[in-house]
C-alpha positions as CSV (number, residue, x, y, z in Angstrom):
1,M,-3.1,-7.1,0.3
2,D,-0.9,-8.5,3.1
3,Y,-2.1,-8.4,6.7
4,N,-1.7,-10.7,9.7
5,G,-4.0,-11.5,12.5
6,D,-7.8,-11.8,12.9
7,E,-10.4,-9.2,13.0
8,E,-10.1,-8.5,16.7
9,Q,-8.9,-5.3,18.3
10,S,-5.4,-6.7,18.8
11,Q,-4.9,-7.6,15.2
12,D,-1.6,-6.8,13.6
13,Y,-1.3,-5.5,10.0
14,L,2.0,-5.5,8.0
15,F,2.1,-3.4,4.9
16,K,5.0,-3.3,2.5
17,I,5.7,0.1,1.1
18,V,8.4,0.9,-1.5
19,M,10.2,4.1,-2.2
20,I,11.2,4.8,-5.8
21,G,12.6,7.7,-7.8
22,D,15.9,8.9,-9.3
23,S,19.1,8.7,-7.3
24,S,19.8,11.5,-4.9
25,V,16.3,12.8,-4.6
26,G,16.4,12.1,-0.8
27,K,14.6,8.8,-0.5
28,S,17.0,7.4,2.2
29,N,16.9,10.7,4.2
30,L,13.1,10.7,4.1
31,L,13.1,7.2,5.5
32,A,15.8,8.1,8.1
33,R,13.9,11.1,9.2
34,F,10.6,9.2,9.5
35,A,12.0,6.1,11.1
36,R,14.8,7.5,13.3
37,N,14.4,11.2,13.2
38,E,17.9,11.4,11.6
39,F,19.3,13.3,8.6
40,Y,22.6,12.8,6.8
41,P,23.6,15.9,4.9
42,N,26.5,14.1,3.2
43,S,24.8,10.7,2.8
44,K,26.0,8.6,-0.1
45,A,23.8,6.3,-2.3
46,T,22.4,3.4,-0.3
47,I,24.3,0.2,-0.8
48,G,22.6,-3.1,-0.2
49,V,18.9,-3.8,0.7
50,E,17.5,-1.5,3.3
51,F,14.1,-1.3,4.9
52,Q,12.7,0.0,8.2
53,T,9.6,-1.3,10.0
54,Q,7.6,1.5,11.7
55,K,4.6,1.1,13.9
56,M,1.6,3.4,13.5
57,N,-1.8,3.6,15.1
58,I,-4.7,4.0,12.6
59,D,-8.2,4.1,13.9
60,G,-7.1,2.3,17.1
61,K,-5.3,-0.5,15.2
62,E,-1.6,-1.1,15.3
63,I,-0.2,-1.0,11.8
64,K,3.4,-2.0,10.9
65,A,4.7,-0.4,7.8
66,Q,7.7,-2.1,6.3
67,I,9.3,0.6,4.2
68,W,11.8,-0.4,1.5
69,D,14.5,1.9,0.0
70,T,15.8,1.1,-3.5
71,A,19.3,0.5,-2.1
72,G,21.1,2.5,-4.8
73,Q,19.9,0.2,-7.6
74,E,18.1,3.1,-9.4
75,R,21.5,4.4,-10.4
76,F,21.9,1.4,-12.6
77,K,18.2,1.1,-13.6
78,A,18.4,-2.3,-11.9
79,V,15.4,-2.1,-9.5
80,T,14.1,-5.7,-9.8
81,S,10.6,-7.2,-9.7
82,A,11.5,-8.7,-6.3
83,Y,11.7,-5.2,-4.8
84,Y,8.1,-4.5,-5.8
85,R,6.7,-7.9,-5.0
86,G,4.0,-7.7,-2.3
87,A,4.1,-3.9,-2.1
88,V,0.7,-2.3,-1.3
89,G,2.0,1.3,-1.0
90,A,4.6,3.4,-2.8
91,L,6.2,6.8,-2.4
92,V,7.4,8.1,-5.8
93,V,10.0,10.8,-5.0
94,Y,11.5,13.7,-7.0
95,D,13.7,16.6,-6.1
96,I,11.9,20.0,-6.6
97,S,15.2,21.6,-7.4
98,R,16.0,19.2,-10.3
99,H,13.4,19.1,-13.0
100,Q,15.0,16.0,-14.6
101,T,14.0,14.0,-11.6
102,F,10.4,15.0,-12.1
103,D,10.6,14.2,-15.8
104,T,11.3,10.5,-15.0
105,I,8.2,10.0,-12.8
106,G,6.3,8.5,-15.7
107,R,9.0,5.8,-16.1
108,W,8.9,5.0,-12.4
109,L,5.1,4.7,-12.4
110,N,5.2,2.4,-15.4
111,E,7.7,0.2,-13.6
112,L,5.6,0.1,-10.5
113,K,2.6,-0.9,-12.5
114,T,4.5,-3.5,-14.4
115,Y,6.1,-5.3,-11.5
116,S,3.4,-4.9,-8.8
117,N,0.8,-7.7,-8.6
118,M,-2.0,-5.5,-7.2
119,N,-3.2,-1.9,-7.2
120,V,-0.7,0.1,-5.1
121,V,-1.6,3.1,-3.1
122,T,0.8,5.7,-4.4
123,I,1.8,9.2,-3.3
124,L,3.9,11.6,-5.4
125,V,6.4,13.3,-3.2
126,G,8.2,16.5,-4.1
127,N,11.2,16.5,-1.7
128,K,13.7,19.2,-0.7
129,T,11.3,22.1,-0.2
130,D,14.0,23.7,1.9
131,L,15.8,24.5,-1.4
132,K,13.1,27.0,-2.2
133,D,15.5,29.4,-4.0
134,A,16.6,26.6,-6.3
135,R,13.1,25.3,-7.1
136,E,12.6,24.1,-10.7
137,V,9.3,22.2,-10.2
138,S,6.4,24.3,-9.1
139,T,3.8,22.9,-6.6
140,A,1.1,23.4,-9.2
141,E,3.1,21.2,-11.7
142,G,3.4,18.5,-9.1
143,K,-0.3,18.6,-8.2
144,A,-1.3,18.5,-11.9
145,L,0.7,15.4,-12.5
146,A,-0.6,13.7,-9.4
147,E,-4.2,14.5,-10.4
148,A,-3.6,13.2,-14.0
149,Q,-2.2,9.9,-12.6
150,G,-4.7,9.5,-9.8
151,L,-2.1,9.9,-7.1
152,F,-1.9,11.5,-3.7
153,F,0.5,14.5,-3.6
154,I,2.7,16.1,-1.0
155,E,5.8,18.2,-0.8
156,T,8.4,17.4,1.9
157,S,11.7,18.3,3.4
158,A,13.8,15.6,5.0
159,L,16.1,18.3,6.2
160,D,13.6,20.3,8.3
161,S,11.1,17.3,8.8
162,S,8.3,19.2,6.9
163,N,5.5,16.8,6.0
164,V,7.7,13.7,6.2
165,A,5.5,11.8,8.6
166,A,2.4,13.0,6.8
167,A,3.6,11.5,3.5
168,F,4.0,8.0,5.0
169,Q,0.9,8.2,7.1
170,T,-1.2,9.2,4.1
171,V,-0.2,6.0,2.3
172,V,-0.6,3.7,5.3
173,R,-4.0,5.2,6.3
174,E,-5.4,4.8,2.8
175,I,-4.2,1.2,2.6
176,Y,-5.8,0.4,5.9
177,H,-9.1,2.0,4.9
178,I,-9.2,0.1,1.6
179,L,-8.6,-3.1,3.5
180,S,-11.3,-2.3,6.1
181,R,-13.8,-1.7,3.3
182,K,-12.9,-5.1,1.8
183,V,-13.3,-6.8,5.1
184,F,-16.6,-5.1,5.7
185,Q,-17.9,-6.0,2.2
186,S,-16.7,-9.6,2.7
187,Q,-18.6,-9.8,6.0
188,E,-21.8,-8.4,4.4
189,Q,-21.5,-10.9,1.5
190,K,-21.2,-13.7,4.0
191,K,-24.4,-12.5,5.8
192,Q,-26.2,-12.3,2.5
193,D,-25.1,-15.8,1.5
194,F,-26.2,-17.2,4.8
195,S,-29.6,-15.4,4.6
196,S,-30.1,-16.7,1.1
197,L,-29.3,-20.2,2.2
198,S,-31.5,-20.2,5.3
199,N,-34.5,-18.9,3.2
200,G,-34.1,-21.5,0.5
201,R,-35.5,-25.0,0.0
202,K,-34.5,-27.5,2.7
203,V,-33.8,-31.2,2.3
204,I,-35.8,-33.6,4.4
205,L,-34.9,-37.2,5.0
206,E,-38.1,-39.3,5.1
207,E,-38.6,-42.9,5.9
208,N,-40.0,-45.2,3.1
209,S,-43.3,-46.7,4.1
210,N,-43.0,-49.4,1.4
211,G,-41.2,-52.2,3.1
212,G,-40.7,-54.1,-0.2
213,N,-38.6,-51.3,-1.7
214,N,-34.8,-51.9,-1.5
215,D,-34.2,-48.2,-0.8
216,A,-34.0,-47.6,2.9
217,S,-35.0,-43.9,2.5
218,R,-35.7,-41.3,-0.1
219,Y,-35.0,-37.5,-0.3
220,C,-37.8,-35.2,-0.7
221,C,-37.8,-31.4,-1.0
222,S,-40.4,-29.2,0.6
223,S,-40.8,-25.5,0.5
């Protein structure tokens, strides 16, 4: 898991988070709403690599989330391993008004698992809740898939901002808490290792009283 800095209050963490899902499910607008509080009703598919870095405060620590958009590659099924490399979080997005975008979630999860080099904190995002009259994927259906796959779950609307910040914050907070537990466990292990070492047998260097021996000294262990 990537992070920068030491374990002081001023430490700076940088987490790479990727957004995946079918074309036109609203990934770019989710990012635009979260990062810049903007929405583009007639936005076209993203061209070129795009990512935004957002600062968040979690438990008094400043966290930087580097959030990557698929840059339109998903239209050609050309999302590459480089896109996933180093990612510690993921938003898997579908459009609640188009069931076919929900049906492909399994493929996206398999791709994430294939190309990621670590366990990735993942949230399933049902976007476009503002299109409630056109809904094709029920909230219960989304929850059931998330539970079956061990994912977080949330429904959002980039149009009216509903739950957008919560979706990103859920992922970042969980990544930070996992990292914190690992740091704590590492510190506890170091304490145990030091305690074990200090209570073990010690090596004492003693002078040799036999002047005729060529060895200047000998090592002797005592309890």
